[in-house]
C-alpha positions in Angstrom: 11.7 14.6 35.6 11.9 14.1 31.9 13.3 17.6 31.5 16.1 16.9 34.0 17.0 13.6 32.2 17.0 15.4 28.8 19.1 18.2 30.2 21.6 15.7 31.6 21.8 13.8 28.3 22.4 17.1 26.4 25.0 18.2 28.8 26.8 14.8 28.6 26.8 15.0 24.8 28.3 18.5 24.8 30.9 17.5 27.4 32.3 14.7 25.2 35.7 15.7 23.9 35.9 16.5 20.2 38.6 13.8 19.9 36.0 11.1 20.7 34.2 12.2 17.5 37.5 12.2 15.5 37.8 15.9 15.3 41.1 17.8 15.8 40.4 21.3 17.1 44.0 22.5 17.0 45.5 24.6 14.2 48.1 22.0 13.2 47.0 18.9 11.5 48.3 15.6 10.2 46.5 13.7 7.5 48.4 10.4 7.9 45.7 8.7 9.9 42.7 9.4 7.6 44.1 9.0 4.1 45.1 6.1 1.9 48.9 5.6 2.1 50.6 6.4 -1.2 54.1 5.4 -2.0 54.2 7.4 -5.2 55.7 10.9 -5.0 53.3 13.8 -4.3 54.2 17.4 -5.3 53.4 20.3 -3.0 54.4 23.9 -2.3 54.4 25.8 1.0 56.3 27.9 3.5 58.7 26.6 6.1 57.4 27.3 9.6 60.0 25.3 11.7 63.0 23.1 11.1 64.0 20.5 13.7 67.4 21.1 15.3 68.5 17.7 14.1 67.1 18.4 10.6 65.0 15.2 10.7 61.7 17.0 10.2 60.1 20.3 9.2 56.7 22.0 9.8 55.3 23.4 6.6 52.3 25.5 5.9 51.4 23.7 2.6 49.1 25.0 -0.1 46.1 22.8 -1.1 47.1 19.3 -2.3 44.2 18.3 -4.6 45.6 14.9 -5.3 45.0 14.0 -1.6 42.0 16.3 -1.1 44.0 18.2 1.5 43.3 21.9 2.3 46.0 24.4 3.2 47.4 23.9 6.7 50.5 23.6 8.9 51.7 20.1 9.4 54.9 18.1 10.1 56.9 16.3 7.5 59.8 13.9 8.1 62.9 14.5 5.9 64.5 11.7 4.0 67.9 13.5 3.4 68.8 15.9 6.2 70.9 17.9 3.7 67.7 19.1 2.1 67.0 21.4 5.0 70.5 22.9 5.7 70.1 25.7 3.2 66.6 26.6 4.3 65.3 29.0 6.9 62.0 29.6 8.5 59.8 31.7 6.2 61.3 30.3 3.0 58.8 29.2 0.3 59.6 25.8 -1.1 58.6 23.3 -3.7 58.7 19.7 -2.3 57.8 16.2 -3.1 56.9 13.6 -0.5 55.8 10.0 -0.1 53.5 8.5 2.5 54.9 5.5 4.2 54.1 3.7 7.5 51.8 6.5 8.6 54.4 9.3 7.9 54.7 12.0 5.3 58.4 11.9 4.2 59.9 14.6 2.0 62.2 13.1 -0.6 63.0 16.3 -2.6 62.8 20.0 -1.6 64.1 23.3 -3.1 63.6 26.9 -2.3 61.3 28.8 -4.7 
């Protein structure tokens, strides 16, 4: 009987979704939830992976950002000035600066490398 109960408990623990434990198992991540919000400008570099049709956001594979203890990954960024993205294409390497405000990462400056 104890073995059946133990087996049921183990199965239940394995069946719990990773999201319950606060783990994101996808390839794309957002750090906004788990980091301290910073309104100072943060510098980063990366590669454009997608540009929203309305130019309000981009997905960037960014290099590590030691200031925030972020590893390299693909994540979305809002864009403060939509003109910043008009000269860019998917695959372009960029230098960019962003702020963290109201749970969002907002690019305020960006240029092609």
